ChimeraX commands (.cxc) that place a marker at each C-alpha (Angstrom):
marker #1 position 99.48,109.38,112.29 radius 0.5
marker #1 position 99.22,112.61,110.44 radius 0.5
marker #1 position 102.17,114.82,110.83 radius 0.5
marker #1 position 100.99,118.24,111.26 radius 0.5
marker #1 position 104.14,119.85,110.05 radius 0.5
marker #1 position 103.27,118.78,106.50 radius 0.5
marker #1 position 100.50,120.10,104.67 radius 0.5
marker #1 position 97.15,118.12,106.04 radius 0.5
marker #1 position 94.92,117.66,102.84 radius 0.5
marker #1 position 91.56,115.91,101.87 radius 0.5
marker #1 position 91.15,115.37,98.28 radius 0.5
marker #1 position 88.09,113.21,98.18 radius 0.5
marker #1 position 85.35,114.53,100.80 radius 0.5
marker #1 position 81.88,114.54,99.49 radius 0.5
marker #1 position 80.25,117.64,101.01 radius 0.5
marker #1 position 76.99,116.21,100.73 radius 0.5
marker #1 position 78.11,113.20,102.62 radius 0.5
marker #1 position 79.29,115.19,105.28 radius 0.5
marker #1 position 76.17,116.65,106.88 radius 0.5
marker #1 position 76.06,116.33,110.76 radius 0.5
marker #1 position 73.51,114.57,112.35 radius 0.5
marker #1 position 72.53,117.44,114.53 radius 0.5
marker #1 position 72.28,119.65,111.47 radius 0.5
marker #1 position 69.77,116.99,109.93 radius 0.5
marker #1 position 67.66,117.14,113.08 radius 0.5
marker #1 position 67.86,120.76,113.31 radius 0.5
marker #1 position 66.79,121.10,109.65 radius 0.5
marker #1 position 64.18,118.56,109.65 radius 0.5
marker #1 position 62.61,120.35,112.60 radius 0.5
marker #1 position 63.11,123.63,111.18 radius 0.5
marker #1 position 61.27,122.82,107.82 radius 0.5
marker #1 position 58.62,120.40,109.73 radius 0.5
marker #1 position 59.97,117.24,108.03 radius 0.5
marker #1 position 59.53,113.72,109.20 radius 0.5
marker #1 position 62.20,111.84,109.57 radius 0.5
marker #1 position 62.46,108.08,111.02 radius 0.5
marker #1 position 64.20,109.65,114.13 radius 0.5
marker #1 position 63.02,111.22,117.43 radius 0.5
marker #1 position 66.58,112.87,118.49 radius 0.5
marker #1 position 69.81,113.69,117.20 radius 0.5
marker #1 position 71.13,110.33,118.56 radius 0.5
marker #1 position 68.50,108.40,116.38 radius 0.5
marker #1 position 69.74,110.69,113.42 radius 0.5
marker #1 position 73.16,109.44,113.94 radius 0.5
marker #1 position 71.88,105.63,114.12 radius 0.5
marker #1 position 70.11,105.83,110.89 radius 0.5
marker #1 position 72.14,108.26,108.96 radius 0.5
marker #1 position 75.85,106.96,109.94 radius 0.5
marker #1 position 77.40,103.26,109.15 radius 0.5
marker #1 position 78.88,101.99,112.39 radius 0.5
marker #1 position 80.27,98.67,110.90 radius 0.5
marker #1 position 79.47,98.20,107.12 radius 0.5
marker #1 position 76.48,97.60,104.85 radius 0.5
marker #1 position 75.73,95.35,102.03 radius 0.5
marker #1 position 77.27,97.15,99.07 radius 0.5
marker #1 position 78.11,100.55,97.58 radius 0.5
marker #1 position 74.14,101.33,96.88 radius 0.5
marker #1 position 73.41,100.57,100.33 radius 0.5
marker #1 position 76.06,102.84,101.39 radius 0.5
marker #1 position 74.88,105.45,99.13 radius 0.5
marker #1 position 71.30,105.20,100.63 radius 0.5
marker #1 position 72.77,106.48,103.95 radius 0.5
marker #1 position 73.43,109.84,102.50 radius 0.5
marker #1 position 69.68,110.31,101.41 radius 0.5
marker #1 position 68.84,111.26,105.04 radius 0.5
marker #1 position 71.08,114.26,104.92 radius 0.5
marker #1 position 70.00,115.52,101.45 radius 0.5
marker #1 position 66.43,114.82,102.29 radius 0.5
marker #1 position 66.29,118.06,104.78 radius 0.5
marker #1 position 67.74,120.37,102.15 radius 0.5
marker #1 position 64.61,122.16,101.99 radius 0.5
marker #1 position 65.80,125.73,100.91 radius 0.5
marker #1 position 68.94,127.28,99.75 radius 0.5
marker #1 position 69.80,128.50,103.05 radius 0.5
marker #1 position 70.14,124.68,104.13 radius 0.5
marker #1 position 72.47,124.18,101.29 radius 0.5
marker #1 position 74.58,127.11,102.19 radius 0.5
marker #1 position 74.59,125.99,105.69 radius 0.5
marker #1 position 76.10,122.58,105.17 radius 0.5
marker #1 position 78.71,124.12,102.76 radius 0.5
marker #1 position 79.83,126.41,105.36 radius 0.5
marker #1 position 79.76,123.72,108.29 radius 0.5
marker #1 position 82.09,121.74,105.94 radius 0.5
marker #1 position 84.61,124.11,106.25 radius 0.5
marker #1 position 84.23,124.46,110.03 radius 0.5
marker #1 position 84.72,120.78,110.18 radius 0.5
marker #1 position 87.85,120.89,107.94 radius 0.5
marker #1 position 89.27,123.53,110.36 radius 0.5
marker #1 position 88.37,121.67,113.49 radius 0.5
marker #1 position 90.60,118.82,111.80 radius 0.5
marker #1 position 93.39,121.10,111.07 radius 0.5
marker #1 position 93.23,120.91,107.30 radius 0.5
marker #1 position 95.30,123.16,105.34 radius 0.5
marker #1 position 93.40,122.58,102.08 radius 0.5
marker #1 position 90.53,120.41,100.96 radius 0.5
marker #1 position 88.61,119.59,97.91 radius 0.5
marker #1 position 84.78,119.27,98.56 radius 0.5
marker #1 position 82.74,117.55,95.99 radius 0.5
marker #1 position 79.11,117.79,95.46 radius 0.5
marker #1 position 76.20,116.69,93.42 radius 0.5
marker #1 position 73.98,119.72,92.98 radius 0.5
marker #1 position 71.09,117.58,91.38 radius 0.5
marker #1 position 71.35,115.21,94.21 radius 0.5
marker #1 position 71.18,117.98,96.91 radius 0.5
marker #1 position 68.36,119.68,94.60 radius 0.5
marker #1 position 66.12,116.83,94.21 radius 0.5
marker #1 position 64.27,116.20,97.40 radius 0.5
marker #1 position 62.74,119.63,97.42 radius 0.5
marker #1 position 62.79,120.27,93.48 radius 0.5
marker #1 position 65.46,123.42,94.14 radius 0.5
marker #1 position 66.84,124.94,90.99 radius 0.5
marker #1 position 70.08,123.15,90.46 radius 0.5
marker #1 position 71.92,126.50,89.40 radius 0.5
marker #1 position 71.15,128.12,92.61 radius 0.5
marker #1 position 72.23,125.13,94.61 radius 0.5
marker #1 position 75.59,125.43,93.18 radius 0.5
marker #1 position 75.46,129.18,93.85 radius 0.5
marker #1 position 74.50,128.59,97.69 radius 0.5
marker #1 position 77.14,125.91,98.02 radius 0.5
marker #1 position 79.90,128.27,96.40 radius 0.5
marker #1 position 78.60,130.89,98.95 radius 0.5
marker #1 position 78.82,128.72,101.90 radius 0.5
marker #1 position 82.25,127.58,101.06 radius 0.5
marker #1 position 83.71,130.78,100.38 radius 0.5
marker #1 position 82.30,132.22,103.79 radius 0.5
marker #1 position 83.68,129.22,105.36 radius 0.5
marker #1 position 87.13,129.84,104.08 radius 0.5
marker #1 position 86.94,133.39,105.18 radius 0.5
marker #1 position 85.94,132.38,108.70 radius 0.5
marker #1 position 88.10,129.55,109.41 radius 0.5
marker #1 position 91.08,130.01,107.32 radius 0.5
marker #1 position 91.24,126.53,105.51 radius 0.5
marker #1 position 91.74,126.94,101.55 radius 0.5
marker #1 position 88.95,124.98,99.54 radius 0.5
marker #1 position 88.23,123.98,96.05 radius 0.5
marker #1 position 85.06,122.49,94.83 radius 0.5
marker #1 position 84.49,119.48,92.34 radius 0.5
marker #1 position 81.33,119.20,90.72 radius 0.5
marker #1 position 79.67,115.85,90.68 radius 0.5
marker #1 position 77.75,114.19,87.92 radius 0.5
marker #1 position 75.42,111.51,89.74 radius 0.5
marker #1 position 75.43,108.68,87.20 radius 0.5
marker #1 position 72.57,107.01,88.87 radius 0.5
marker #1 position 69.92,109.35,87.61 radius 0.5
marker #1 position 71.17,108.99,83.86 radius 0.5
marker #1 position 72.88,111.00,81.29 radius 0.5
marker #1 position 70.00,113.38,80.64 radius 0.5
marker #1 position 69.65,114.52,84.32 radius 0.5
marker #1 position 73.55,114.63,84.38 radius 0.5
marker #1 position 73.41,116.99,81.35 radius 0.5
marker #1 position 71.23,119.37,83.54 radius 0.5
marker #1 position 73.55,118.68,86.50 radius 0.5
marker #1 position 76.53,119.88,84.20 radius 0.5
marker #1 position 74.62,123.01,82.81 radius 0.5
marker #1 position 74.16,124.05,86.40 radius 0.5
marker #1 position 77.79,123.63,87.41 radius 0.5
marker #1 position 79.00,125.16,84.13 radius 0.5
marker #1 position 76.96,128.24,85.02 radius 0.5
marker #1 position 79.43,128.88,87.78 radius 0.5
marker #1 position 82.29,127.43,86.01 radius 0.5
marker #1 position 84.85,129.80,87.12 radius 0.5
marker #1 position 84.49,128.66,91.10 radius 0.5
marker #1 position 84.72,124.92,90.23 radius 0.5
marker #1 position 87.97,123.61,89.41 radius 0.5
marker #1 position 87.04,119.81,88.55 radius 0.5
marker #1 position 84.16,117.28,87.22 radius 0.5
marker #1 position 83.65,114.21,89.00 radius 0.5
marker #1 position 81.27,111.01,88.01 radius 0.5
marker #1 position 79.80,109.26,91.00 radius 0.5
marker #1 position 77.13,106.72,91.94 radius 0.5
marker #1 position 76.08,103.45,90.46 radius 0.5
marker #1 position 79.11,102.69,88.42 radius 0.5
marker #1 position 77.79,98.99,87.34 radius 0.5
marker #1 position 74.50,100.34,86.10 radius 0.5
marker #1 position 75.88,103.65,84.49 radius 0.5
marker #1 position 79.23,103.03,82.94 radius 0.5
marker #1 position 81.65,105.75,81.51 radius 0.5
marker #1 position 80.62,105.60,77.89 radius 0.5
marker #1 position 77.05,107.21,78.57 radius 0.5
marker #1 position 79.05,110.34,79.70 radius 0.5
marker #1 position 81.96,110.93,77.44 radius 0.5
marker #1 position 80.14,114.23,76.15 radius 0.5
marker #1 position 79.65,115.48,79.51 radius 0.5
marker #1 position 83.29,115.34,80.24 radius 0.5
marker #1 position 84.68,116.57,76.92 radius 0.5
marker #1 position 82.55,119.76,77.87 radius 0.5
marker #1 position 84.21,119.91,81.13 radius 0.5
marker #1 position 87.58,119.65,79.89 radius 0.5
marker #1 position 86.76,122.37,77.35 radius 0.5
marker #1 position 85.74,124.50,80.15 radius 0.5
marker #1 position 88.94,124.14,81.53 radius 0.5
marker #1 position 88.23,121.82,84.50 radius 0.5
marker #1 position 90.40,118.92,85.77 radius 0.5
marker #1 position 89.02,115.40,85.96 radius 0.5
marker #1 position 88.69,112.93,88.93 radius 0.5
marker #1 position 86.36,109.92,88.37 radius 0.5
marker #1 position 84.86,107.30,90.89 radius 0.5
marker #1 position 86.25,104.10,89.17 radius 0.5
marker #1 position 87.21,100.39,89.86 radius 0.5
marker #1 position 85.03,100.72,93.28 radius 0.5
marker #1 position 82.12,98.67,92.15 radius 0.5
marker #1 position 83.40,97.41,88.94 radius 0.5
marker #1 position 86.51,96.27,87.46 radius 0.5
marker #1 position 89.64,97.60,85.99 radius 0.5
marker #1 position 87.90,98.16,82.70 radius 0.5
marker #1 position 86.00,100.94,84.25 radius 0.5
marker #1 position 89.43,102.63,85.36 radius 0.5
marker #1 position 90.61,102.41,81.70 radius 0.5
marker #1 position 87.23,104.02,80.48 radius 0.5
marker #1 position 87.77,106.76,83.09 radius 0.5
marker #1 position 91.14,107.56,81.80 radius 0.5
marker #1 position 90.69,107.12,77.97 radius 0.5
marker #1 position 87.11,108.25,77.49 radius 0.5
marker #1 position 86.44,110.80,80.38 radius 0.5
marker #1 position 89.94,112.09,80.80 radius 0.5
marker #1 position 90.66,111.45,84.50 radius 0.5
marker #1 position 93.76,112.69,85.81 radius 0.5
marker #1 position 92.87,111.13,89.24 radius 0.5
marker #1 position 90.63,108.10,90.25 radius 0.5
marker #1 position 88.68,107.84,93.05 radius 0.5
marker #1 position 88.82,104.38,94.99 radius 0.5
marker #1 position 90.53,102.25,92.36 radius 0.5
marker #1 position 90.72,99.40,94.08 radius 0.5
marker #1 position 90.09,97.06,91.20 radius 0.5
marker #1 position 93.45,98.38,89.50 radius 0.5
marker #1 position 95.05,95.79,91.50 radius 0.5
marker #1 position 93.62,93.28,89.01 radius 0.5
marker #1 position 95.71,94.74,86.09 radius 0.5
marker #1 position 99.44,94.99,85.73 radius 0.5
marker #1 position 99.37,97.07,83.00 radius 0.5
marker #1 position 97.00,99.68,84.31 radius 0.5
marker #1 position 99.13,99.65,87.49 radius 0.5
marker #1 position 102.20,100.59,85.44 radius 0.5
marker #1 position 100.24,103.11,83.24 radius 0.5
marker #1 position 98.98,104.83,86.38 radius 0.5
marker #1 position 102.48,105.37,87.76 radius 0.5
marker #1 position 104.11,106.38,84.55 radius 0.5
marker #1 position 101.39,108.73,83.86 radius 0.5
marker #1 position 101.16,110.15,87.25 radius 0.5
marker #1 position 97.47,109.43,87.49 radius 0.5
marker #1 position 96.61,109.62,91.51 radius 0.5
marker #1 position 94.51,107.14,93.33 radius 0.5
marker #1 position 92.32,108.57,96.10 radius 0.5
marker #1 position 92.20,105.85,98.65 radius 0.5
marker #1 position 89.39,105.79,101.35 radius 0.5
marker #1 position 89.97,102.57,103.11 radius 0.5
marker #1 position 87.14,103.02,105.77 radius 0.5
marker #1 position 84.65,103.86,103.12 radius 0.5
marker #1 position 85.98,100.86,101.06 radius 0.5
marker #1 position 85.43,98.39,104.28 radius 0.5
marker #1 position 81.83,100.04,104.83 radius 0.5
marker #1 position 80.83,99.46,101.27 radius 0.5
marker #1 position 82.17,96.00,101.36 radius 0.5
marker #1 position 84.34,96.73,98.53 radius 0.5
marker #1 position 87.27,95.63,100.59 radius 0.5
marker #1 position 86.38,93.42,103.44 radius 0.5
marker #1 position 89.73,92.75,104.63 radius 0.5
marker #1 position 91.48,96.46,105.32 radius 0.5
marker #1 position 94.64,95.03,106.45 radius 0.5
marker #1 position 95.20,94.17,102.77 radius 0.5
marker #1 position 93.83,97.06,101.12 radius 0.5
marker #1 position 95.52,97.65,98.07 radius 0.5
marker #1 position 96.69,101.23,99.07 radius 0.5
marker #1 position 99.78,99.59,100.35 radius 0.5
marker #1 position 100.73,98.08,96.80 radius 0.5
marker #1 position 99.80,101.15,94.78 radius 0.5
marker #1 position 102.27,102.91,96.94 radius 0.5
marker #1 position 105.20,100.26,96.52 radius 0.5
marker #1 position 104.38,100.67,92.73 radius 0.5
marker #1 position 105.17,104.39,92.98 radius 0.5
marker #1 position 101.51,105.35,92.28 radius 0.5
marker #1 position 100.56,108.95,93.40 radius 0.5
marker #1 position 98.00,107.62,96.26 radius 0.5
marker #1 position 96.57,109.74,98.63 radius 0.5
marker #1 position 94.63,109.28,101.90 radius 0.5
marker #1 position 91.05,110.68,102.03 radius 0.5
marker #1 position 87.96,110.28,103.98 radius 0.5
marker #1 position 84.97,110.22,101.43 radius 0.5
marker #1 position 81.87,110.57,103.17 radius 0.5
marker #1 position 83.10,111.56,106.82 radius 0.5
marker #1 position 79.43,112.39,107.92 radius 0.5
marker #1 position 78.08,109.25,106.81 radius 0.5
marker #1 position 81.12,107.03,108.06 radius 0.5
marker #1 position 81.43,108.99,111.23 radius 0.5
marker #1 position 85.53,109.55,110.84 radius 0.5
marker #1 position 87.73,112.25,110.06 radius 0.5
marker #1 position 91.03,112.20,108.25 radius 0.5
marker #1 position 93.15,111.61,111.49 radius 0.5
marker #1 position 91.16,108.56,111.68 radius 0.5
marker #1 position 92.15,107.25,108.45 radius 0.5
marker #1 position 95.90,107.89,108.90 radius 0.5
marker #1 position 95.38,105.69,112.12 radius 0.5
marker #1 position 94.09,103.02,110.16 radius 0.5
marker #1 position 96.70,103.25,107.60 radius 0.5
marker #1 position 99.42,103.04,110.18 radius 0.5
marker #1 position 97.91,100.43,112.63 radius 0.5
marker #1 position 95.92,98.13,110.25 radius 0.5
marker #1 position 97.43,98.47,106.51 radius 0.5
marker #1 position 100.87,99.01,107.97 radius 0.5
marker #1 position 102.38,102.09,106.58 radius 0.5
marker #1 position 105.52,103.67,108.38 radius 0.5
marker #1 position 105.38,107.17,109.55 radius 0.5
marker #1 position 107.89,108.10,106.55 radius 0.5
marker #1 position 105.47,106.52,104.17 radius 0.5
marker #1 position 102.39,108.43,105.34 radius 0.5
marker #1 position 104.59,111.79,105.26 radius 0.5
marker #1 position 104.93,110.92,101.47 radius 0.5
marker #1 position 101.28,110.31,100.94 radius 0.5
marker #1 position 100.67,113.71,102.63 radius 0.5
marker #1 position 103.15,115.21,100.02 radius 0.5
marker #1 position 101.38,113.25,97.26 radius 0.5
marker #1 position 98.24,114.98,98.23 radius 0.5
marker #1 position 100.14,118.33,97.39 radius 0.5
marker #1 position 101.03,117.10,94.11 radius 0.5
marker #1 position 97.73,115.59,93.21 radius 0.5
marker #1 position 95.76,118.76,94.19 radius 0.5
marker #1 position 93.76,120.54,91.58 radius 0.5
marker #1 position 95.99,123.93,92.14 radius 0.5
marker #1 position 98.42,125.99,90.59 radius 0.5
marker #1 position 102.15,125.34,90.91 radius 0.5
marker #1 position 102.20,128.65,92.97 radius 0.5
marker #1 position 99.57,127.39,95.16 radius 0.5
marker #1 position 101.16,124.10,96.00 radius 0.5
marker #1 position 104.57,125.91,96.51 radius 0.5
marker #1 position 102.49,128.16,98.98 radius 0.5
marker #1 position 101.12,124.83,100.87 radius 0.5
marker #1 position 104.65,123.39,100.70 radius 0.5
marker #1 position 106.18,126.30,102.84 radius 0.5
marker #1 position 104.63,124.79,105.83 radius 0.5
marker #1 position 106.78,121.93,105.95 radius 0.5
marker #1 position 110.03,124.32,105.72 radius 0.5
marker link #1:1,2 radius 0.2
marker link #1:2,3 radius 0.2
marker link #1:3,4 radius 0.2
marker link #1:4,5 radius 0.2
marker link #1:5,6 radius 0.2
marker link #1:6,7 radius 0.2
marker link #1:7,8 radius 0.2
marker link #1:8,9 radius 0.2
marker link #1:9,10 radius 0.2
marker link #1:10,11 radius 0.2
marker link #1:11,12 radius 0.2
marker link #1:12,13 radius 0.2
marker link #1:13,14 radius 0.2
marker link #1:14,15 radius 0.2
marker link #1:15,16 radius 0.2
marker link #1:16,17 radius 0.2
marker link #1:17,18 radius 0.2
marker link #1:18,19 radius 0.2
marker link #1:19,20 radius 0.2
marker link #1:20,21 radius 0.2
marker link #1:21,22 radius 0.2
marker link #1:22,23 radius 0.2
marker link #1:23,24 radius 0.2
marker link #1:24,25 radius 0.2
marker link #1:25,26 radius 0.2
marker link #1:26,27 radius 0.2
marker link #1:27,28 radius 0.2
marker link #1:28,29 radius 0.2
marker link #1:29,30 radius 0.2
marker link #1:30,31 radius 0.2
marker link #1:31,32 radius 0.2
marker link #1:32,33 radius 0.2
marker link #1:33,34 radius 0.2
marker link #1:34,35 radius 0.2
marker link #1:35,36 radius 0.2
marker link #1:36,37 radius 0.2
marker link #1:37,38 radius 0.2
marker link #1:38,39 radius 0.2
marker link #1:39,40 radius 0.2
marker link #1:40,41 radius 0.2
marker link #1:41,42 radius 0.2
marker link #1:42,43 radius 0.2
marker link #1:43,44 radius 0.2
marker link #1:44,45 radius 0.2
marker link #1:45,46 radius 0.2
marker link #1:46,47 radius 0.2
marker link #1:47,48 radius 0.2
marker link #1:48,49 radius 0.2
marker link #1:49,50 radius 0.2
marker link #1:50,51 radius 0.2
marker link #1:51,52 radius 0.2
marker link #1:52,53 radius 0.2
marker link #1:53,54 radius 0.2
marker link #1:54,55 radius 0.2
marker link #1:55,56 radius 0.2
marker link #1:56,57 radius 0.2
marker link #1:57,58 radius 0.2
marker link #1:58,59 radius 0.2
marker link #1:59,60 radius 0.2
marker link #1:60,61 radius 0.2
marker link #1:61,62 radius 0.2
marker link #1:62,63 radius 0.2
marker link #1:63,64 radius 0.2
marker link #1:64,65 radius 0.2
marker link #1:65,66 radius 0.2
marker link #1:66,67 radius 0.2
marker link #1:67,68 radius 0.2
marker link #1:68,69 radius 0.2
marker link #1:69,70 radius 0.2
marker link #1:70,71 radius 0.2
marker link #1:71,72 radius 0.2
marker link #1:72,73 radius 0.2
marker link #1:73,74 radius 0.2
marker link #1:74,75 radius 0.2
marker link #1:75,76 radius 0.2
marker link #1:76,77 radius 0.2
marker link #1:77,78 radius 0.2
marker link #1:78,79 radius 0.2
marker link #1:79,80 radius 0.2
marker link #1:80,81 radius 0.2
marker link #1:81,82 radius 0.2
marker link #1:82,83 radius 0.2
marker link #1:83,84 radius 0.2
marker link #1:84,85 radius 0.2
marker link #1:85,86 radius 0.2
marker link #1:86,87 radius 0.2
marker link #1:87,88 radius 0.2
marker link #1:88,89 radius 0.2
marker link #1:89,90 radius 0.2
marker link #1:90,91 radius 0.2
marker link #1:91,92 radius 0.2
marker link #1:92,93 radius 0.2
marker link #1:93,94 radius 0.2
marker link #1:94,95 radius 0.2
marker link #1:95,96 radius 0.2
marker link #1:96,97 radius 0.2
marker link #1:97,98 radius 0.2
marker link #1:98,99 radius 0.2
marker link #1:99,100 radius 0.2
marker link #1:100,101 radius 0.2
marker link #1:101,102 radius 0.2
marker link #1:102,103 radius 0.2
marker link #1:103,104 radius 0.2
marker link #1:104,105 radius 0.2
marker link #1:105,106 radius 0.2
marker link #1:106,107 radius 0.2
marker link #1:107,108 radius 0.2
marker link #1:108,109 radius 0.2
marker link #1:109,110 radius 0.2
marker link #1:110,111 radius 0.2
marker link #1:111,112 radius 0.2
marker link #1:112,113 radius 0.2
marker link #1:113,114 radius 0.2
marker link #1:114,115 radius 0.2
marker link #1:115,116 radius 0.2
marker link #1:116,117 radius 0.2
marker link #1:117,118 radius 0.2
marker link #1:118,119 radius 0.2
marker link #1:119,120 radius 0.2
marker link #1:120,121 radius 0.2
marker link #1:121,122 radius 0.2
marker link #1:122,123 radius 0.2
marker link #1:123,124 radius 0.2
marker link #1:124,125 radius 0.2
marker link #1:125,126 radius 0.2
marker link #1:126,127 radius 0.2
marker link #1:127,128 radius 0.2
marker link #1:128,129 radius 0.2
marker link #1:129,130 radius 0.2
marker link #1:130,131 radius 0.2
marker link #1:131,132 radius 0.2
marker link #1:132,133 radius 0.2
marker link #1:133,134 radius 0.2
marker link #1:134,135 radius 0.2
marker link #1:135,136 radius 0.2
marker link #1:136,137 radius 0.2
marker link #1:137,138 radius 0.2
marker link #1:138,139 radius 0.2
marker link #1:139,140 radius 0.2
marker link #1:140,141 radius 0.2
marker link #1:141,142 radius 0.2
marker link #1:142,143 radius 0.2
marker link #1:143,144 radius 0.2
marker link #1:144,145 radius 0.2
marker link #1:145,146 radius 0.2
marker link #1:146,147 radius 0.2
marker link #1:147,148 radius 0.2
marker link #1:148,149 radius 0.2
marker link #1:149,150 radius 0.2
marker link #1:150,151 radius 0.2
marker link #1:151,152 radius 0.2
marker link #1:152,153 radius 0.2
marker link #1:153,154 radius 0.2
marker link #1:154,155 radius 0.2
marker link #1:155,156 radius 0.2
marker link #1:156,157 radius 0.2
marker link #1:157,158 radius 0.2
marker link #1:158,159 radius 0.2
marker link #1:159,160 radius 0.2
marker link #1:160,161 radius 0.2
marker link #1:161,162 radius 0.2
marker link #1:162,163 radius 0.2
marker link #1:163,164 radius 0.2
marker link #1:164,165 radius 0.2
marker link #1:165,166 radius 0.2
marker link #1:166,167 radius 0.2
marker link #1:167,168 radius 0.2
marker link #1:168,169 radius 0.2
marker link #1:169,170 radius 0.2
marker link #1:170,171 radius 0.2
marker link #1:171,172 radius 0.2
marker link #1:172,173 radius 0.2
marker link #1:173,174 radius 0.2
marker link #1:174,175 radius 0.2
marker link #1:175,176 radius 0.2
marker link #1:176,177 radius 0.2
marker link #1:177,178 radius 0.2
marker link #1:178,179 radius 0.2
marker link #1:179,180 radius 0.2
marker link #1:180,181 radius 0.2
marker link #1:181,182 radius 0.2
marker link #1:182,183 radius 0.2
marker link #1:183,184 radius 0.2
marker link #1:184,185 radius 0.2
marker link #1:185,186 radius 0.2
marker link #1:186,187 radius 0.2
marker link #1:187,188 radius 0.2
marker link #1:188,189 radius 0.2
marker link #1:189,190 radius 0.2
marker link #1:190,191 radius 0.2
marker link #1:191,192 radius 0.2
marker link #1:192,193 radius 0.2
marker link #1:193,194 radius 0.2
marker link #1:194,195 radius 0.2
marker link #1:195,196 radius 0.2
marker link #1:196,197 radius 0.2
marker link #1:197,198 radius 0.2
marker link #1:198,199 radius 0.2
marker link #1:199,200 radius 0.2
marker link #1:200,201 radius 0.2
marker link #1:201,202 radius 0.2
marker link #1:202,203 radius 0.2
marker link #1:203,204 radius 0.2
marker link #1:204,205 radius 0.2
marker link #1:205,206 radius 0.2
marker link #1:206,207 radius 0.2
marker link #1:207,208 radius 0.2
marker link #1:208,209 radius 0.2
marker link #1:209,210 radius 0.2
marker link #1:210,211 radius 0.2
marker link #1:211,212 radius 0.2
marker link #1:212,213 radius 0.2
marker link #1:213,214 radius 0.2
marker link #1:214,215 radius 0.2
marker link #1:215,216 radius 0.2
marker link #1:216,217 radius 0.2
marker link #1:217,218 radius 0.2
marker link #1:218,219 radius 0.2
marker link #1:219,220 radius 0.2
marker link #1:220,221 radius 0.2
marker link #1:221,222 radius 0.2
marker link #1:222,223 radius 0.2
marker link #1:223,224 radius 0.2
marker link #1:224,225 radius 0.2
marker link #1:225,226 radius 0.2
marker link #1:226,227 radius 0.2
marker link #1:227,228 radius 0.2
marker link #1:228,229 radius 0.2
marker link #1:229,230 radius 0.2
marker link #1:230,231 radius 0.2
marker link #1:231,232 radius 0.2
marker link #1:232,233 radius 0.2
marker link #1:233,234 radius 0.2
marker link #1:234,235 radius 0.2
marker link #1:235,236 radius 0.2
marker link #1:236,237 radius 0.2
marker link #1:237,238 radius 0.2
marker link #1:238,239 radius 0.2
marker link #1:239,240 radius 0.2
marker link #1:240,241 radius 0.2
marker link #1:241,242 radius 0.2
marker link #1:242,243 radius 0.2
marker link #1:243,244 radius 0.2
marker link #1:244,245 radius 0.2
marker link #1:245,246 radius 0.2
marker link #1:246,247 radius 0.2
marker link #1:247,248 radius 0.2
marker link #1:248,249 radius 0.2
marker link #1:249,250 radius 0.2
marker link #1:250,251 radius 0.2
marker link #1:251,252 radius 0.2
marker link #1:252,253 radius 0.2
marker link #1:253,254 radius 0.2
marker link #1:254,255 radius 0.2
marker link #1:255,256 radius 0.2
marker link #1:256,257 radius 0.2
marker link #1:257,258 radius 0.2
marker link #1:258,259 radius 0.2
marker link #1:259,260 radius 0.2
marker link #1:260,261 radius 0.2
marker link #1:261,262 radius 0.2
marker link #1:262,263 radius 0.2
marker link #1:263,264 radius 0.2
marker link #1:264,265 radius 0.2
marker link #1:265,266 radius 0.2
marker link #1:266,267 radius 0.2
marker link #1:267,268 radius 0.2
marker link #1:268,269 radius 0.2
marker link #1:269,270 radius 0.2
marker link #1:270,271 radius 0.2
marker link #1:271,272 radius 0.2
marker link #1:272,273 radius 0.2
marker link #1:273,274 radius 0.2
marker link #1:274,275 radius 0.2
marker link #1:275,276 radius 0.2
marker link #1:276,277 radius 0.2
marker link #1:277,278 radius 0.2
marker link #1:278,279 radius 0.2
marker link #1:279,280 radius 0.2
marker link #1:280,281 radius 0.2
marker link #1:281,282 radius 0.2
marker link #1:282,283 radius 0.2
marker link #1:283,284 radius 0.2
marker link #1:284,285 radius 0.2
marker link #1:285,286 radius 0.2
marker link #1:286,287 radius 0.2
marker link #1:287,288 radius 0.2
marker link #1:288,289 radius 0.2
marker link #1:289,290 radius 0.2
marker link #1:290,291 radius 0.2
marker link #1:291,292 radius 0.2
marker link #1:292,293 radius 0.2
marker link #1:293,294 radius 0.2
marker link #1:294,295 radius 0.2
marker link #1:295,296 radius 0.2
marker link #1:296,297 radius 0.2
marker link #1:297,298 radius 0.2
marker link #1:298,299 radius 0.2
marker link #1:299,300 radius 0.2
marker link #1:300,301 radius 0.2
marker link #1:301,302 radius 0.2
marker link #1:302,303 radius 0.2
marker link #1:303,304 radius 0.2
marker link #1:304,305 radius 0.2
marker link #1:305,306 radius 0.2
marker link #1:306,307 radius 0.2
marker link #1:307,308 radius 0.2
marker link #1:308,309 radius 0.2
marker link #1:309,310 radius 0.2
marker link #1:310,311 radius 0.2
marker link #1:311,312 radius 0.2
marker link #1:312,313 radius 0.2
marker link #1:313,314 radius 0.2
marker link #1:314,315 radius 0.2
marker link #1:315,316 radius 0.2
marker link #1:316,317 radius 0.2
marker link #1:317,318 radius 0.2
marker link #1:318,319 radius 0.2
marker link #1:319,320 radius 0.2
marker link #1:320,321 radius 0.2
marker link #1:321,322 radius 0.2
marker link #1:322,323 radius 0.2
marker link #1:323,324 radius 0.2
marker link #1:324,325 radius 0.2
marker link #1:325,326 radius 0.2
marker link #1:326,327 radius 0.2
marker link #1:327,328 radius 0.2
marker link #1:328,329 radius 0.2
marker link #1:329,330 radius 0.2
marker link #1:330,331 radius 0.2
view
């Protein structure tokens, strides 16, 4: 139910959560790495989710298969490039790709700063070849603790002009926002925008902390906002968008009933909600799938979905001039 006459945008897509099973298999063979699969089909069986997992952390473990084969910087470049090819195949006009350089570097002890550079180079070459505009969001993987996140931040800041924003992802309950307030101050001082995973595995307090302590301008997932009327009003009034990812929320058991996903309620309360894929390589989906879910299951009308597409333009970490250029498509 995407209207391809309007800008087609994905604002919440993990580059390191969108690694093709064929690429995982190919890199494993190339680097002589052992994975629990004998062919591409078996890689898809282990690395993708076809119903749902037990919780967010079980979902995140699925991403480990993809990053486990990033044995050198060429592999990091390759998956970044292929993300742009995938975006082109989906007819995206603009995509924000977020990635955790430490998470990508960890299995084979790659230098974090060099991983960032390889991702930037792969994305830029992909932009040239496929004609899709992309921006990069750096992720701090909170699961590894504040000290590792400082190393991760340093690696991202070394290439700060190629990054538009900072995100915090991973174990939301075990590693809450207050541990990372200094990291995000540095990011804001560098001129970056801020988006934070919050209200996915924890309550509305996590969203308030993301806004008040970290400076979040957008919230990833944010389903727990439904429990806090004051927060809902604050999000609407301050134009803090919610990056909704319904299939991901079902697969992580954040939401067990997609028909009652709070995305519709957010929209009806004038919150700038957008529709996104999260980890399409793990979830085995694309953006068109999410729009179909929003129409068929959640109950959005075509007119409402068109507004969600326009919300994505307004919520994008782009200049006013770049947003105006995207909007030209709909004229």
